[in-house]
N, C-alpha and C positions, 0 to 999 in steps of 0.2 A: 544168454550172453551177459558177461559182466564188464562194466565200463570202469576204467581207472581214471581218476582225475589226471588230466594232462595227456591222455592217450588220444589218438586221432579220432577214434570212434566217439569218444566222449565229447570232443570239441564239436563234431558234426551234430551230435544229439543236442548239445546245449544251444547251438546256433538255431537248429530247427525249432526247439521249444521257445526260444526267444522270439522268433518270427511269428510263431503261432499265437503267443500271448499278445504281441504287438498288433497282429491282424484283428484279434478279437477285443482289443481295448481292455485287457485285463492286466492288473498289476498286483503283485503279491506283497503283503505287508505282515508284520508281526506286531500285535498289540496285546499287551498285558498277558503274555504267556500263551495266547492262541493266535492262529494264523488266519488272516483274512485275504480273500481274493475279491477285488472290486472291479466290475466292468466300468469303463470310463463313461459309457453312454447306456445306462440301464434304468432309465426313468420308469417307475411304476412296476418294474418286474419283481416277482417274489425272490426272496433270498433263500439260502440254505444254511442249516446248522448241523454240524457233524462232530463226532467225537468217539471216545472209547472209555470203557469202564473196566478197571482191573481191581484185584484184591490188593490191599495195602501190605499184607505180610510177605507174599511171594511174587507179586506182580502178575499172577495168572489172570487171563481174560475171564470176565464174568458174562455169561449169557443170560437171557431172560430177565434182565434188569429193566424195570419200567422207568422210562425217561419222560419227564413232563416238561413241556415248554409253556410257561404261564405268562401271559402278557400283563403288563402293568396297567394297560388301558382296559376299562370295564366294557368297552364296546367290542372287544375281541375275545374269542374263545380260546381256551387252552388246548394244546395238542399233546398227544402221547404216543410213543413208539416203544419197542423192546429191542434190546441189544441182540445181535446175532451170535452165532457160535464163536466168533472171534472177538466178542465183546464190543463190537462197533454199532453205532446208531447213526441215523440220518433223518433229518426233517427236510424233505426235498422242496417244499414250497412254503416259505415263511413270509407273511406280509411284513412290511417294514414296521419297526417299532422297538420298544424296550421290553425285554423278557427276563424272567428268572428261570433257571434250569434246575430241576430236582431229579435225583435218581433214588430208586427204592427197590429193594429185593428182600425176600424173606431170609431171615438169618443174618442180616447185615444192618448197620446203622445208616439210615437215610442221610442224604447230604445234598446241600445246595452248591451250585458252582461257585468257586472262590471262597467257600466257607472254611474257616479255621476255628477249631474248638466249637463253641456255641454261637459263633458270629452270624450275621445276617446274610453273608454271601455277597456276590457281585452281580450286577445287572448287565445284560448284553444288549447292545444296540445293533439292530439289523437294518442296514440301509437297503434301498431298492436294488435288487440284483446282486447283492453281496453274499459271499460264502464265508461263514465263520467255521473254521476247522480247529481241530485239537481242543475241543471242549471236553477235556479228559477228567476222569474221576478215579480215585482210589478209595475203595470202601473197606471199612473195618468190620470184622465180625462182631455181631451183637452178643450180649450176654443174656442169660436166662435166670430168673428166680423161680424156685418151686418149693413146695412144702405141703403142709396139711393144717387144717383148722378143725379144732375139736371144742366141745363144750366142757362144762365143769364136771361132767360125768365121763369124760374121755370118749364120748361118742362123736363121730364125724358130723359136721354141719354142712348141709347142702345149700348152695345158692347164695352164700354170703360173699360180698365183694372184698377182694384183697387189693391193696394199693401199694405200688412202689412209689415212694415220695422223696423229693429232694428239697433242700432249702434254697430259696432264691432271695438274694439281697436286693433291696429297692433303694432308689435315690433318697437321700435324707437319713440313711442309717437304719431304716426299717427292714424287716425280713418276713418272708412268707413261705409257708410249706406248700409246695405245689405237687400235683400228681403227675408222674411221668407216664405210667401205664397202669391198667387195672386188669383183673381177671376174676371170675367167679368159681367157687368150689363146685366139684362134681358130687355125685351121690356118695362118694367115699371120703368126701372132705378134702380132696386133693385140688391144688391149684397150680397153674404154671403161667408165669408172666414172661413172654418172649420179647425180643427186639429192643433190649435195653442198652443204652449207651454205657460203656464201662465206667464205673465210678462207685461212689458210696451212696447207699439208699437207706431210708427208713421204710420199714414194712408195717402196714397198718391194716386191720380188718375190723368189720363191724362199725356201728355208729353212723354218723353223718346223715341220720334221718332216712336211711334206705327204705324203710317201710312207710314213709309219710304219704298220706293220701288226703286230698281235700274233697270231702263229700262222701266217698265210698268207704266200705269196710276195709280193715287191715288186720294184720296179725296182732294178737294180744301180747306177744312177747318179742322183744328185740334183743340185740347183743351190743353191749357198750363198746365204744371205740377202744381198741387195744393195740398197742405198739409191740413189736418184737423186742424182747423175749417174754411178753406178757405183762406189760406195764401200761398205766393209763395216760401218761404224758410223754411228750417228745424229750423233755429234759431227762427222763429216766430211761429212755430207749437206747438200744444198741444199734449202731450203724452196721449195715451188711455190705460187703464188697462184692461187686459184680465185675468179672474180668472178661476180656474179649474172647469170644468163641467158646466159653465155658458155661456150665450150668451150676449155679449156687443152689444147692438143694437142702432139704431137711430143715427149712425155715418154718418151724412149727409155732402156731399161735393157739393159745387156749383162751376162749372167750367165756364170759359169764353172762348168762341170760338175765335180762332185766325187764321189768314190766314197762309197757309203753302207755302213754297217756294222750289225751285229746285236748284241743283248745276249741271251746264252743264260743263263737263270736258273732257280733253283729256290726255292720258298718252303718254308723249313724251320720245322716246328712241333714243338717238344719236348713241348708239352702236347696230344698228339694227342686223347685222350679216346675214340677209336674212332668207328665209325659213319660216315655219309656226311658229307663235307665239301665246301664250295664255296670256290673261290679267286678272288680279284680281284687285278688288278695294274694300275698306271697311273702317272700323273705327278702330282707336287705342283706347283701353280702358283698365283700370285696369292693366297696365303693359303688356297686350297681344294684340292680334289682332283678328278681325273677318272679313273674306273675303267673297266676292261673285263674281262668274265668270262674266266677261263682255262679253256679247253676240256679240258685234261688233268686226270685225276683224281689224279695223283701230285704236283701242284703245280709241275711244270716248265712253262716258257713260253719263247717266243722273241719278241723285238721286233726287227723288221727295218726297213730304210730309214732308219736314223738317221745324221745327219751328225755330224762331229766336234764335240765340245762337252761341256758339263756337264749332267747330268740328275739330278733327284731322283726316285727311284722309291719308290712306296708300295704295299704289299701288305696284303691282309686274308684271314683265314681265318674262315669261318663253319661251325660244327659243329652238332650236334643241339641243343645248349643255346641256340642262337640269339644268342649274344653274340660279336661279332667280336673277333679279336685282330689287332693291327696290327704292321707292321714297315716300316722305312725303310732306304734305302740310296742314298748318293750315288755316282754313276758318272761317270767321265770317259772319253770316247772320243777317241782320238788318231788312229791310222791302222790300227786292227785291230779285229776283233770282241772282245767282252768277255764273260767268264763271271762271274756274281755269285751269291751266296747271300743271300737276304733272310730274316733270322732273325726269327721272331715273338717279341715280347717284348723285343727289343734296343732298347728305347725308354726315355726318361727320364720322371721324374715330378717335379712341383713341388708341394710341400705347405706348408701354413702356417695361419695364423689371421687372422681379421678382427675388428677391434673398433672401437667408436665413439670418436671423439676426446673426447667429454664423459664417457666412462666409464659411461654409462647403458645399460641393456639395449636390444637392437636386434632387430627382426624381420628375419631374413635370407631369408625366403621369396621365391623368384623371383630371387634375386641369384646372379651367377656371376662367377668370375674367369677372364679370358681372357688368353692369351699371344699377342700379335700378332707374327707373323714379320716381321723387318726385311728379309728377302730375298723378292723376288717369286716365287722358286721354292720357297718354304717353305709350311708349313701353319700354321694358327692354332687350336690346340686350346683347349678351355675345360673348366671343372669347376664343379659346383654347390657353393654354400656351405651347410653344414647348419645346423640350428637353434642349435648351440653356437658357430657362427662358424668352424668348421674347413672347409678346402677341400683338394681334391686334383685336380690336372690331370694326367691320365695320357696314355699314347700320344704323348709329346712326342718328336719326332725331334731329333737333334743340330742345333744352330743357334743363332741369336741372336734374342732376343725383347724386347718391352717388355710390362709388366704393366698390364692395364686392368681396369676393373670394369664389368659389364653389369647394369643395373638399370632397372626401370620407375618407380621412385620419383623424382619430379621434383626434390626438394630434396637428394638425396644425391649425393656425388661422392667420388672417391678422393683423399684428401688426401696420403697418403704410402704408398709401397710400398718396402720394403727387403728385399733378399735378399743373403745373404753380407755384410751390413752396408753395402751400396751401394744408391743410389737406383735402383730398377728401373723407374721411369717414364721419366725423361729419358735415362738411359744404357742400354746394351744388356746384357741378361742372357744370358750365354753358357752353353750346355749341351753336354756331350759325349754320347757314346753310352751308353745304359743307366745314366745318372746319376740319383741320387735327391737332390733338394734339398728339405729338410724344415724350413727355418728362416725361411721368408718371413713377414714381418709387415706386414699392411695396415691402415691407419687410414682409416676412413670418416667424413666430416663430413656433417652434415645442416643446414648453415646457408647453402646456396647462395642467391645473390641473384637478382633478376629485373630486367631492363631493358626499359622500354617507351617508346614515343614515336611520332612521326609523321615520315614521309619526304615532303619537298616538292621539287618541281621547278618553277621559275618561280613560286614562292609558291603552288603548288597541290598538294594531297595527291596522291601518286603511288603507284599499285598495282604489284605485281610486282617491286619492287626488292629486290635482295639486301642485307641488313644483316649486317655482320660485325663482331665484336669481336675484335681481335687484341691479345694481351698485349704490354705495353710491354717486358717482359724477354725477351730472346732465348731463354734457356733454357726458359722456359714455352712459347714458340711451338713448340718441338720436341716437346712433349707434345700429341698431337692433341686430347685432350679439353679443353684450355684455350682453344681457339678456338671461339667460339660463332657460329652462323650462322642466319639466319631470312629471312623475306620479308614485305614490306609487303602488307596486304590491300587490298580494294577502296576503302577510305577512307584509304589511306596509313598505316595504323596497323600497328605491329609489336610483337611481344612475344617476348622471349628469356628462357626459364626456365632454371633450373639453371645459372646463371652462377657460376663459381668466383670467390670474392672476390679482388680484385686491381686493378691498373691496366691500362687498355685504351685502344687507339685504336679509335674507332667510325667505321665507314664505311657509306655507302649508295651502291651502285654498280649498274650494269646487270648482270644475270646473264650469265654466260659459260660456255660448255661446258668451257673449260680450267681454271676456278676459279683465276685467278691470285692471288687474295688469300691462298692457302695458301703462297705463296712466302715464305721467311723474310725476305727483304729488301723485301717489298711495302710494309710500313708506312713504311719510311724513304723510299722513292721517292715516296710519296703523302702524306707527313705534312701538307702544307698543306691537304689535303682532309679531314683527320680531325678529330674532336672527342675530346679526351682526357678520360676519365672514370675515377673510382674507384668500384668496387662493393664495399661493405662487407658483412660476413657478415649474411645474412638481409634485406638491404636491397632495397626496391623503388626502383630508380633510373629517373628520367625524363630523356630526352634527345631533342631534335628534330634531325633530320639533313637536309642538302641533298644531292641527287644529285650525285655527283662524277664527273668524267671521269678514270678511273684511267690510270696509265702502266704 
């Protein structure tokens, strides 16, 4: 039977439905594009989450999609279901809490609920007894990269790693080449990298210390890192386009074999202390470290399978006191094995004090000073600020750094950092081996502003858009903390807290994996799409933005 609005049957059905919901204490609401049904008296009852997954191109329902409901609380476990033949899914018993929903299927680009471009998506809040409906997705077909890897004699290479890589821009104007997905060649030298988000990629094979072993034997020959179409650096490389639902094939790479070398080392610890000791050794990279246990009790180690290049080594010694001591050593391999000694304690220290710019007492609990390495092969140590405002960052290897402040307080920011009389935020702080720098002065301000507003597209509030405030002054853009970023919610509303006072270009753009808005020249290229605003100390600034198509 079909009911027409206004017909007698329809009126009777509507009245019956109204009485049913009233009797059961349920009211239907729409929030942020999905529908909720909330019992009026449902204390402690589990909720439900339901939705549908379709293809983005033709709207067809997608079955066998894995849907994961991941709680933000660590005390709760994630749940997963699959869509049925109609593309529908249901989580029938969901404890109250906040969740992220992710969908994934072979041949398609995975997606978070509320995600646009490369954005973080939106969290769902499930109240006791509540039903969240229309948690819907539209998936785009993924792309594929395939090809062959051969050596200098045109013979296929088996087992070499091939990487699809993209550039990601970082706050402060830096950039990093990140791996999207990898694959290894088969016995015919063929590779296939599936499930790629459509876009432009660098393709690289070989290198990256694939054959590195600490202690055990390894291959005597490696293959130097090579970018498509057969060049050693990214600057010379050619980008490869991956399109939705298609395979970009015949991306061939010719690698040249290169001898590998070893580092023979010993971890020297003058403060032995006696008793059992445990040694670790590894590489510093990307601001962090990766350690491997050293099997030998005397602190000696061997790293094999290393190609020519520069390496930052880091070692630790753990003794019965349970407090590790660290040591660092930079090594260059040219065309022979290298012998090194990594001395524990041959590290630098940065000390100083922190004060409030208004001269009033400040609670420093939970605040830390961090040294951010400017080299991707460096580490980024930090130190706690005590109750009197003093700090000490120890175990600092030689290198260049910028000084930052880590705090949970929303209104605080690092206004000034001076070491050796120089600005240590914008410029680089250079440290040698075993150097003690004890005259750093940090000034903290607690008058950060806040920027709020609405993002619209075609005069409609738009969710999931990236909102970014870029300083007008180029020198401030080089300080990562001075660029603020956020996302519009289900009602198109955004809120950026802890904004450092100053002049900004405000943008609302589609989220992107490569974060192009962190490029130093981004604001100049897209100035016509920006709204210029001034944020005064402690001010709540309101601004409405239109979604811009960035260049």
